[in-house]
LUMZA-969383 format. One record per residue (C-alpha): x, y, z; residue number from 1; residue in one letter. Coordinates in pm, whole numbers, padded with zeros to 5 digits, m for minus. Example, Ala and Ser with C-alpha at 12.3 -4.5 7.8 and 13.67 -1.06 7.14 Angstrom:
REM LUMZA-969383
> 01230	m00450	00780	1	A
> 01367	m00106	00714	2	S
//
This chain:
REM LUMZA-969383
> 00015	00004	m00022	1	M
> 00107	00352	m00106	2	R
> m00005	00743	m00075	3	A
> 00130	00964	m00280	4	I
> 00145	01362	m00173	5	L
> 00060	01451	m00584	6	S
> m00130	01830	m00553	7	G
> m00229	02099	m00351	8	L
> m00549	02320	m00376	9	H
> m00677	02612	m00222	10	H
> m01023	02626	m00069	11	K
> m01107	02968	00034	12	K
> m00845	02979	00347	13	K
> m00785	02602	00372	14	L
> m00486	02404	00189	15	Q
> m00664	02122	00002	16	E
> m00374	01831	m00032	17	L
> m00460	01533	m00318	18	E
> m00308	01191	m00227	19	L
> m00319	00932	m00500	20	E
> m00338	00560	m00319	21	L
> m00235	00283	m00420	22	I
> m00377	m00075	m00297	23	D
> m00549	00088	m00053	24	V
> m00869	m00097	00021	25	P
> m01155	00079	m00025	26	E
> m01380	00248	00134	27	P
> m01188	00558	00094	28	F
> m01421	00839	00271	29	D
> m01341	00694	00644	30	N
> m00988	00739	00598	31	L
> m00818	00933	00822	32	V
> m00476	01151	00767	33	V
> m00226	01196	01059	34	T
> 00023	01488	01049	35	F
> 00342	01441	01261	36	L
> 00547	01739	01383	37	E
> 00928	01622	01354	38	K
> 01091	01774	01624	39	Q
> 00802	01788	01878	40	T
> 00617	01449	01797	41	Q
> 00315	01665	01811	42	A
> 00029	01543	01609	43	S
> m00292	01626	01401	44	L
> m00562	01356	01277	45	T
> m00811	01482	00986	46	L
> m01047	01318	00825	47	P
> m01067	01256	00419	48	V
> m01335	01544	00287	49	T
> m01345	01432	m00084	50	T
> m01277	01143	m00286	51	V
> m01261	01252	m00639	52	V
> m01211	00901	m00822	53	S
> m01078	00569	m00742	54	S
> m00771	00587	m00616	55	G
> m00738	00984	m00562	56	V
> m00875	01189	m00241	57	V
> m00836	01514	m00076	58	R
> m00774	01652	00292	59	V
> m00833	01958	00384	60	Q
> m00625	02125	00621	61	V
> m00593	02490	00781	62	D
> m00184	02567	00784	63	A
> m00246	02831	01073	64	N
> m00339	02489	01255	65	D
> m00014	02345	01202	66	L
> 00165	02626	01433	67	Q
> 00166	02470	01851	68	I
> m00013	02679	02021	69	P
> 00240	02781	02330	70	G
> 00490	02701	02145	71	S
> 00830	02903	02117	72	Q
> 00936	02724	01797	73	Q
> 00968	02894	01482	74	G
> 00965	02627	01208	75	D
> 00747	02308	01224	76	F
> 00810	02026	00948	77	S
> 00512	01788	00977	78	W
> 00492	01420	00792	79	E
> 00181	01292	00692	80	L
> 00064	00955	00721	81	Y
> m00212	00786	00603	82	L
> m00453	00646	00901	83	N
> m00596	00313	00832	84	L
> m00899	00225	01030	85	Q
> m01099	m00020	00840	86	Q
> m01213	m00350	00989	87	E
> m00948	m00566	00825	88	D
> m00671	m00352	00766	89	T
> m00494	m00107	01046	90	R
> m00209	00114	01040	91	G
> m00012	00424	00921	92	L
> 00108	00447	00555	93	V
> 00387	00719	00530	94	Q
> 00275	00956	00273	95	V
> 00522	00999	00001	96	E
> 00545	01267	m00256	97	S
> 00530	01391	m00599	98	E
> 00473	01720	m00586	99	Y
> 00708	02000	m00421	100	L
> 00520	02347	m00377	101	S
> 00618	02728	m00426	102	D
> 00635	02910	m00148	103	R
> 00265	03025	00003	104	H
> 00242	03293	00233	105	Q
> m00005	03237	00527	106	L
> 00048	03659	00671	107	S
> 00308	03909	00659	108	L
> 00499	03667	00897	109	T
> 00455	03324	00810	110	S
> 00436	03087	00516	111	F
> 00439	02725	00389	112	Y
> 00584	02521	00139	113	Q
> 00535	02125	00064	114	L
> 00882	01953	00032	115	N
> 01047	01593	00026	116	S
> 01295	01435	00240	117	D
> 01564	01270	00144	118	A
> 01380	00941	00124	119	N
> 01109	01103	m00107	120	G
> 00837	01096	00188	121	M
> 00604	01423	00224	122	A
> 00701	01727	00482	123	L
> 00411	02071	00535	124	F
> 00690	02279	00629	125	N
> 00546	02572	00830	126	L
> 00736	02915	00903	127	H
> 00663	03156	01151	128	T
> 00835	03481	01326	129	N
> 00939	03576	00956	130	Q
> 01029	03975	00924	131	P
> 00714	04174	00787	132	D
> 00965	04373	00583	133	D
> 01043	04145	00379	134	E
> 00858	03995	00040	135	F
> 01024	03696	m00156	136	A
> 00956	03684	m00526	137	I
> 01015	03405	m00757	138	T
> 01255	03493	m01032	139	A
> 01393	03816	m01158	140	I
> 01565	03859	m01523	141	N
> 01684	04100	m01740	142	L
> 01567	04076	m02112	143	Q
> 01471	04262	m02398	144	D
> 01554	04594	m02200	145	D
> 01373	04526	m01956	146	Q
> 01401	04406	m01565	147	L
> 01143	04168	m01515	148	Q
> 01033	04059	m01161	149	I
> 00775	03803	m01097	150	T
> 00598	03708	m00763	151	G
> 00328	03638	m00556	152	P
> 00044	03851	m00567	153	N
> m00209	03704	m00294	154	R
> m00191	03683	00076	155	L
> m00353	03356	00280	156	N
> m00493	03324	m00115	157	N
> m00608	03677	m00094	158	R
> m00534	03930	m00392	159	R
> m00268	04200	m00264	160	I
> m00398	04551	m00369	161	D
> m00176	04809	m00565	162	N
> 00142	04670	m00605	163	Q
> 00431	04841	m00724	164	R
> 00788	04794	m00787	165	L
> 01012	05064	m00611	166	V
> 01421	05119	m00695	167	L
> 01600	05308	m00451	168	K
> 01935	05500	m00504	169	N
> 02186	05363	m00282	170	V
> 02412	05700	m00322	171	Q
> 02124	05938	m00229	172	D
> 01841	05778	m00120	173	H
> 01595	05874	m00389	174	S
> 01331	05658	m00499	175	S
> 01170	05585	m00805	176	A
> 00812	05343	m00854	177	E
> 00644	05131	m01117	178	W
> 00297	04995	m01125	179	P
> 00289	04658	m01150	180	I
> m00032	04606	m01411	181	T
> 00075	04254	m01646	182	T
> m00078	03945	m01427	183	L
> 00090	03612	m01538	184	G
> m00029	03277	m01341	185	L
> m00313	03288	m01098	186	H
> m00117	03382	m00801	187	G
> 00140	03569	m00935	188	L
> 00265	03899	m01092	189	F
> 00504	03980	m01365	190	S
> 00658	04368	m01304	191	G
> 00874	04543	m01517	192	I
> 01106	04788	m01550	193	I
> 01212	04959	m01851	194	P
> 01619	04991	m01823	195	L
> 01613	05327	m01980	196	T
> 01420	05407	m01654	197	D
> 01739	05354	m01470	198	L
> 01971	05627	m01352	199	A
> 02315	05620	m01468	200	S
> 02577	05494	m01280	201	D
> 02381	05384	m00983	202	T
> 02338	05081	m00732	203	K
> 01993	05080	m00675	204	Q
> 01799	04841	m00422	205	E
> 01489	04681	m00509	206	L
> 01147	04683	m00292	207	F
> 00781	04675	m00356	208	I
> 00498	04885	m00214	209	R
> 00136	04737	m00157	210	S
> m00221	04775	00046	211	T
> m00245	04503	00285	212	V
> m00563	04485	00497	213	N
> m00604	04889	00447	214	G
> m00246	04963	00536	215	E
> 00030	05087	00318	216	E
> 00327	04859	00321	217	L
> 00722	04856	00176	218	E
> 00878	04537	00156	219	Q
> 01244	04499	00074	220	R
> 01232	04225	m00220	221	V
> 01441	03934	m00140	222	I
> 01513	03630	m00355	223	L
> 01559	03299	m00121	224	G
> 01707	03031	m00402	225	K
> 02010	03145	m00630	226	S
> 02001	03340	m00933	227	L
> 02139	03050	m01129	228	A
> 01947	03004	m01463	229	G
> 01800	03373	m01431	230	Q
> 01980	03626	m01648	231	V
> 02134	03891	m01461	232	T
> 02334	04066	m01720	233	Q
> 02212	04304	m02020	234	A
> 02383	04560	m02216	235	V
> 02097	04812	m02317	236	T
> 02150	04966	m02666	237	S
> 02248	05267	m02544	238	Q
> 02583	05091	m02476	239	H
> 02529	05074	m02066	240	R
> 02561	04778	m01893	241	L
> 02316	04658	m01575	242	V
> 02384	04387	m01346	243	I
> 02162	04192	m01086	244	I
> 02327	04096	m00787	245	E
> 02181	03938	m00510	246	K
> 02335	04018	m00163	247	R
> 02423	03845	00162	248	F
> 02051	03927	00320	249	N
> 01891	03754	00012	250	N
> 01813	04155	m00086	251	G
> 01839	04246	m00480	252	I
> 02056	04531	m00609	253	R
> 02056	04648	m00981	254	I
> 02375	04835	m01083	255	V
> 02419	05041	m01370	256	E
> 02729	05172	m01557	257	T
> 02888	05191	m01834	258	A
> 02941	04899	m02076	259	A
> 03309	04826	m02115	260	P
> 03468	04930	m02429	261	T
> 03621	04674	m02741	262	M
> 03987	04793	m02538	263	V
> 03898	04733	m02197	264	Q
> 03770	04415	m02340	265	R
> 04095	04354	m02548	266	L
> 04235	04404	m02174	267	G
> 04082	04097	m02031	268	H
> 04294	03853	m02297	269	L
> 04552	03798	m02011	270	P
> 04265	03661	m01821	271	S
> 04227	03431	m02074	272	K
> 04611	03321	m02081	273	A
> 04562	03260	m01716	274	S
> 04252	03023	m01754	275	G
> 04493	02836	m01992	276	A
> 04731	02810	m01740	277	A
> 04486	02690	m01473	278	H
> 04367	02436	m01753	279	L
> 04730	02330	m01787	280	F
> 04778	02314	m01352	281	S
> 04493	02070	m01329	282	V
> 04602	01849	m01586	283	V
> 04934	01806	m01432	284	M
> 04734	01753	m01119	285	E
> 04567	01443	m01251	286	K
> 04861	01331	m01368	287	V
> 05051	01361	m01052	288	N
> 04729	01213	m00895	289	L
> 04773	00895	m01065	290	M
> 05162	00858	m00978	291	Y
> 05074	00892	m00625	292	M
> 04851	00604	m00659	293	R
> 05112	00391	m00781	294	R
> 05323	00537	m00535	295	L
> 05097	00388	m00282	296	F
> 05042	00051	m00424	297	K
> 05436	m00037	m00422	298	R
> 05457	m00133	m00016	299	G
> 05683	00000	00209	300	H
> 05811	m00089	00574	301	R
> 05749	00113	00875	302	A
> 06092	00290	01033	303	Y
> 06260	00177	01337	304	D
> 06184	00474	01557	305	E
> 05808	00595	01615	306	P
> 05727	00863	01365	307	T
> 05410	01094	01429	308	L
> 05292	01248	01090	309	I
> 05070	01583	01180	310	F
> 04795	01738	00960	311	E
> 04534	02030	01004	312	S
> 04269	02063	00743	313	F
> 04363	01886	00492	314	G
> 04749	02051	00502	315	G
> 04614	02420	00501	316	R
> 04741	02519	00810	317	Q
> 04954	02457	01136	318	V
> 04717	02451	01397	319	S
> 04405	02327	01606	320	D
> 04433	02025	01796	321	S
> 04726	01859	01587	322	P
> 04918	02119	01636	323	Y
> 04877	02125	02041	324	A
> 04885	01788	02068	325	I
> 05248	01852	01868	326	Y
> 05363	02099	02083	327	Q
> 05336	01893	02399	328	L
> 05485	01596	02202	329	F
> 05777	01830	02157	330	Q
> 05870	01927	02506	331	R
> 05799	01542	02677	332	L
> 05938	01310	02428	333	Y
> 06203	01517	02212	334	P
> 06359	01171	02153	335	G
> 06055	01086	01852	336	F
> 06059	01196	01497	337	R
> 05797	01464	01410	338	Y
> 05668	01569	01056	339	V
> 05456	01808	00959	340	W
> 05206	01715	00591	341	S
> 05157	02050	00447	342	I
> 05074	02202	00103	343	D
> 05335	02491	m00001	344	R
> 05130	02784	00148	345	S
> 05245	02690	00508	346	Q
> 05618	02639	00396	347	K
> 05798	02938	00529	348	A
> 05587	02891	00907	349	F
> 05733	02555	00925	350	C
> 06081	02717	00857	351	K
> 06050	02998	01060	352	Q
> 05951	02772	01360	353	N
> 06147	02516	01309	354	G
> 05896	02270	01215	355	I
> 06005	01931	01049	356	P
> 05765	01922	00751	357	F
> 05708	01723	00383	358	I
> 05516	01868	00137	359	I
> 05152	01710	00037	360	R
> 05101	01519	m00295	361	R
> 05508	01446	m00337	362	T
> 05685	01110	m00366	363	A
> 05888	01164	m00041	364	K
> 05546	01263	00126	365	W
> 05370	00887	m00006	366	V
> 05680	00730	00126	367	R
> 05696	00910	00510	368	T
> 05281	00867	00544	369	L
> 05292	00503	00491	370	E
> 05684	00498	00655	371	K
> 05504	00686	00992	372	A
> 05388	00442	01320	373	T
> 05089	00742	01372	374	F
> 04885	00966	01175	375	W
> 04745	01225	01385	376	I
> 04500	01460	01201	377	S
> 04201	01716	01226	378	N
> 04019	01636	00858	379	A
> 03996	01323	00643	380	R
> 04325	01266	00440	381	F
> 04225	01152	00036	382	P
> 04048	00839	00029	383	A
> 04288	00699	m00216	384	W
> 04592	00723	00031	385	V
> 04678	00397	00175	386	K
> 04666	00329	00533	387	K
> 04934	00037	00657	388	P
> 04787	m00211	00882	389	G
> 05096	m00069	01168	390	Y
> 04964	00253	01139	391	V
> 04786	00433	01442	392	T
> 04515	00681	01261	393	Y
> 04396	00939	01556	394	I
> 04147	01150	01394	395	Q
> 04140	01459	01647	396	T
> 03778	01595	01440	397	W
> 03751	01996	01445	398	H
> 03443	02076	01633	399	G
> 03129	01955	01811	400	T
> 02884	01948	01583	401	P
> 02595	02168	01541	402	L
> 02502	02100	01158	403	K
> 02464	01789	01059	404	K
> 02736	01513	00963	405	L
> 02823	01212	00749	406	G
> 02542	01026	00689	407	L
> 02289	01271	00921	408	D
> 02319	01473	00620	409	I
> 02001	01431	00366	410	E
> 02082	01604	00052	411	N
> 02477	01687	m00022	412	V
> 02495	02000	m00254	413	S
> 02873	01989	m00209	414	M
> 03049	01996	m00577	415	P
> 03153	01690	m00675	416	G
> 02984	01449	m00550	417	T
> 02607	01278	m00444	418	T
> 02442	01210	m00153	419	T
> 02534	00847	m00187	420	T
> 02904	00877	m00279	421	K
> 02946	01126	00013	422	Y
> 02765	00894	00267	423	H
> 03001	00594	00144	424	A
> 03309	00778	00128	425	N
> 03228	00906	00490	426	F
> 03172	00573	00630	427	V
> 03504	00394	00453	428	R
> 03724	00692	00590	429	E
> 03581	00705	00924	430	A
> 03646	00344	00998	431	N
> 03986	00381	00912	432	R
> 04016	00576	01220	433	W
> 04151	00387	01506	434	D
> 04077	00639	01740	435	A
> 03866	00976	01747	436	L
> 03854	01217	01977	437	I
> 03538	01340	02149	438	S
> 03444	01656	02350	439	P
> 03146	01539	02534	440	N
> 02847	01289	02590	441	D
> 02676	01473	02313	442	Y
> 02945	01482	02009	443	S
> 03032	01098	02131	444	T
> 02679	00993	01992	445	Q
> 02626	01215	01718	446	I
> 02986	01054	01602	447	F
> 02871	00717	01638	448	R
> 02564	00748	01416	449	S
> 02706	01033	01154	450	A
> 03015	00830	01122	451	F
> 02939	00484	01054	452	G
> 03195	00465	01356	453	F
> 03306	00178	01552	454	N
> 03655	00226	01672	455	N
> 03717	00350	01985	456	Q
> 03633	00688	02130	457	I
> 03835	00933	02336	458	L
> 03624	01126	02535	459	K
> 03919	01379	02670	460	V
> 03810	01677	02499	461	G
> 03942	01904	02260	462	Y
> 04353	01910	02290	463	P
> 04295	02301	02128	464	R
> 04061	02447	02385	465	N
> 04384	02355	02686	466	D
> 04479	02693	02593	467	E
> 04184	02850	02685	468	L
> 04209	02719	03016	469	I
> 04583	02756	03122	470	N
> 04630	03110	02966	471	S
> 04614	03436	03215	472	S
> 04567	03782	03146	473	A
> 04981	03829	03073	474	Y
> 04925	03563	02802	475	D
> 04632	03787	02642	476	I
> 04834	04105	02618	477	V
> 05083	03934	02438	478	A
> 04874	03790	02190	479	L
> 04706	04128	02153	480	K
> 05045	04287	02130	481	Q
> 05178	04035	01878	482	Q
> 04906	04018	01649	483	M
> 04930	04455	01671	484	G
> 04551	04475	01789	485	I
> 04529	04777	02045	486	P
> 04528	04705	02391	487	L
> 04259	04978	02480	488	D
> 03993	04868	02263	489	K
> 03767	04587	02287	490	K
> 03768	04300	02042	491	V
> 03484	04165	01844	492	V
> 03554	03806	01715	493	L
> 03357	03736	01362	494	Y
> 03392	03354	01296	495	A
> 03124	03248	01027	496	P
> 03109	02930	00850	497	T
> 03122	02830	00493	498	Y
> 02797	02744	00250	499	R
> 02766	02415	00090	500	D
> 02598	02593	m00198	501	N
> 02845	02905	m00231	502	Q
> 03105	02725	m00407	503	F
> 03383	02842	m00647	504	A
> 03492	02490	m00750	505	E
> 03536	02172	m00582	506	K
> 03666	02185	m00190	507	G
> 03655	02561	m00232	508	K
> 03390	02804	m00101	509	Y
> 03256	03210	m00111	510	T
> 03181	03416	00149	511	F
> 03071	03769	00157	512	K
> 03022	03998	00467	513	L
> 02636	04019	00562	514	P
> 02689	04359	00706	515	F
> 02804	04697	00634	516	S
> 03177	04779	00768	517	L
> 03084	05174	00746	518	D
> 02790	05101	01015	519	D
> 02982	04895	01218	520	F
> 03283	05120	01234	521	K
> 03040	05425	01250	522	T
> 02876	05258	01576	523	R
> 03197	05084	01748	524	F
> 03476	05200	01613	525	G
> 03587	05453	01884	526	D
> 03591	05137	02108	527	D
> 03652	04858	01960	528	A
> 03793	04699	01708	529	V
> 03632	04407	01481	530	L
> 03887	04057	01383	531	V
> 03760	03862	01119	532	L
> 03765	03453	01124	533	R
> 03669	03282	00827	534	M
> 03640	02897	00745	535	H
> 03916	02686	00613	536	Y
> 03722	02635	00312	537	L
> 03634	02937	00223	538	I
> 03918	03058	m00078	539	S
> 03827	03412	m00135	540	N
> 03985	03701	00050	541	A
> 03755	03955	00201	542	L
> 03820	04324	00077	543	D
> 03904	04530	00387	544	I
> 04084	04772	00234	545	S
> 03983	05182	00356	546	G
> 03957	04941	00713	547	Y
> 04294	04841	00823	548	E
> 04266	05032	01136	549	D
> 03948	04903	01266	550	F
> 03902	04528	01092	551	V
> 04150	04287	01127	552	Y
> 04127	03945	00862	553	D
> 04331	03672	01061	554	L
> 04160	03367	00950	555	S
> 04543	03214	00867	556	N
> 04638	03287	01228	557	H
> 04759	02972	01334	558	P
> 04541	02926	01665	559	S
> 04211	03000	01647	560	I
> 04208	02971	02044	561	S
> 04446	03304	01995	562	D
> 04150	03513	01874	563	L
> 03906	03383	02154	564	Y
> 04150	03524	02413	565	L
> 04173	03832	02273	566	V
> 03819	03890	02177	567	S
> 03563	04023	02435	568	D
> 03260	03867	02238	569	M
> 03194	03626	01948	570	L
> 02905	03660	01680	571	I
> 02877	03315	01468	572	T
> 02599	03169	01271	573	D
> 02617	02822	01216	574	Y
> 02980	02720	01283	575	S
> 03087	02524	01552	576	S
> 03330	02798	01728	577	V
> 03076	02898	02022	578	F
> 03084	02573	02181	579	F
> 03468	02634	02244	580	D
> 03439	02974	02262	581	Y
> 03173	02883	02539	582	A
> 03490	02800	02780	583	Y
> 03595	03159	02822	584	L
> 03224	03217	02933	585	K
> 03203	03581	02714	586	R
> 02924	03665	02536	587	P
> 02795	03507	02227	588	I
> 02579	03680	01941	589	L
> 02443	03450	01637	590	F
> 02375	03635	01335	591	Y
> 02168	03350	01096	592	P
> 02085	03567	00843	593	Y
> 02016	03317	00606	594	D
> 01899	03086	00873	595	Y
> 01583	02946	00713	596	H
> 01711	02850	00360	597	M
> 01997	02709	00542	598	Y
> 01792	02487	00754	599	K
> 01572	02358	00485	600	D
> 01781	02343	00230	601	E
> 02145	02284	00319	602	L
> 02240	02065	00630	603	R
> 01994	02095	00896	604	G
> 02101	02082	01262	605	F
> 02112	01855	01550	606	Y
> 02007	02094	01819	607	L
> 01741	02347	01828	608	D
> 01915	02636	01709	609	Y
> 01615	02850	01826	610	E
> 01599	02784	02161	611	H
> 01938	02534	02258	612	D
> 02210	02818	02188	613	L
> 02404	03038	02482	614	P
> 02338	03372	02360	615	G
> 02065	03580	02189	616	D
> 01988	03570	01814	617	I
> 02002	03867	01551	618	A
> 01780	03836	01300	619	H
> 01889	04074	01062	620	N
> 02158	04385	01097	621	E
> 01962	04632	01284	622	K
> 01921	04372	01566	623	E
> 02279	04289	01553	624	L
> 02438	04615	01575	625	L
> 02214	04680	01890	626	T
> 02313	04320	02054	627	L
> 02672	04418	01951	628	I
> 02652	04744	02198	629	G
> 02451	04499	02505	630	E
> 02667	04236	02463	631	K
> 03011	04441	02463	632	L
> 02826	04573	02814	633	Q
> 02831	04216	02981	634	T
> 03148	04042	02949	635	P
> 03083	03781	03206	636	D
> 02850	03525	03136	637	M
> 02912	03298	03449	638	S
> 02534	03436	03623	639	H
> 02367	03384	03298	640	D
> 02136	03082	03409	641	A
> 02108	02959	03030	642	K
> 02450	03017	02925	643	F
> 02596	02802	03238	644	M
> 02344	02520	03141	645	A
> 02509	02502	02846	646	F
> 02837	02508	03010	647	Y
> 02765	02221	03175	648	Q
> 02633	02060	02901	649	R
> 02943	02087	02657	650	F
> 03205	02260	02790	651	C
> 03270	02085	03188	652	A
> 03497	01819	03068	653	I
> 03775	01995	02996	654	N
> 04041	02042	03239	655	D
> 04297	02168	03045	656	G
> 04477	01848	03040	657	L
> 04315	01680	02657	658	S
> 04698	01696	02467	659	S
> 04856	01540	02757	660	L
> 04587	01264	02765	661	K
> 04635	01213	02414	662	V
> 05018	01190	02435	663	V
> 04993	00948	02699	664	N
> 04753	00695	02455	665	Y
> 05021	00733	02184	666	V
> 05241	00658	02433	667	I
> 05032	00346	02522	668	Q
> 05034	00221	02200	669	Q
> 05379	00239	02126	670	I
> 05508	00025	02454	671	E
> 05218	m00217	02350	672	N
> 05409	m00233	02032	673	Q
> 05736	m00267	02164	674	G
//
């Protein structure tokens, strides 16, 4: 028996779901459908209201009833079950989905969408507590010398009156308005702005004005999905270039400028040469990869003396827990052999600090890896790297999980892989690890399930956090002096994560600052500085020219713990850095400017993001600036009950001796082998 969601109809203010039934015994008119909310396990059971034909029925639901009264939860995800209660047949059949809906606005602050999960099962997703100053459109294009915008013209199935498009000039704050007169498909408008109406050399942001319940509204136009597949550049008949940009807050900016001349276009020819050089580099990389694979297959014998290989973030850094372990080993057991696996960007750092190294993906690297007795890494080695049986592989990992990991990611949107391949590769790699470090019970449970991990877990806390426990006020002053940070100003640390869907190429992701540096500096520049720490996978350098006296991009600083220590507060989004920062009992602020897209379309979360975090959430830039001012006035969170409950759950295990415990584990392995 199967039940399949095949359509959605609107009946007055109700939503009518159409289900196709396969091998379900009649009669259908006594069937009921049960809605089960995934997080709270709340349920709602509704009768089938219409039997359309043999095998097709409909059930009516008021989407507002899917918001649980009294709950502070903002998002609800409901699974659907056909509830069989005939005399001969009883049970639940989960409803599958062949229908994916667009966003349907219930009110100014709530909307719903019908989706399916990774297994093709139907989900009725209800989102509440949305900003009432945003208006989500369906598409935007530059075609036929026109800016064309398509979006909804109904609110809870009622027509929105007097809709107009508005462009506001970013520079001089002037605005212009265009009426929406052309209607497209049912429930949608199609608005047009002639490109000849655009002022020259301007940047303008798009808004919509309308009348709702007799009240005049102005809302910022947003586009939750990417601009992929839409026409975002056009050259007008007056030889002017118009570009559509999607901003960090999903808003739309229209840029009008002079189109490049022939001479300017010819000036770009060297970039084509660099493109050819890049192509040659890619080809040589593949040739080198084939060579590396052959070297690993030759077989090697282990060094006679204990040899430890360290690697951090795929060789991109000499940092994190592997570095903390390495430093303690050097002090306690200088007689062993230690080697860092790095890419060429870290060569100068290693030479300056006397750190022995090998360059990744060279013949010497293969030989050293294969002859070593211990690998200590915080990320994954390539799948084609062969691990000999005599190697003990210790995985330190690099954070307490907030975002879904490994097998728990239902839909993988990363370049160069599929969900099935990603899951298989993750499990295969994880079970090469002989020991995995965990910072708390919460992480241990997730690591077991998300990695399919069956080997030893060392619940000792992250070695990189020992520095947070053991540092003094004098150490913090010394760190600030070393980094060039003023001693008389407070430090705001911004450390966001990368987005799986914002990739430049395989293994590299892009990022733009989701707030105005001008506004930030105007508000806090006299009393504070801003430190930026981008995720190691973010490939683009942020442009902070003109702000060097206020903004410090320390993304490549070898120790993020140093940045924690010198900062007075942390701002993040979905990065797991806040779990570590909480050790300091300093204020943490969350700025998830693309929360709903991230939660629904990307990786999802283990914690209840809206209720389980140890700090406030800023939903827009105005709230962000206000909350920063408040947090800088409350430097100590040890008297905050919610914060300390979080601390006890996630931080209490670490006593500042995690590195020593890992060193002792390795020594025990060496003694056992001897």
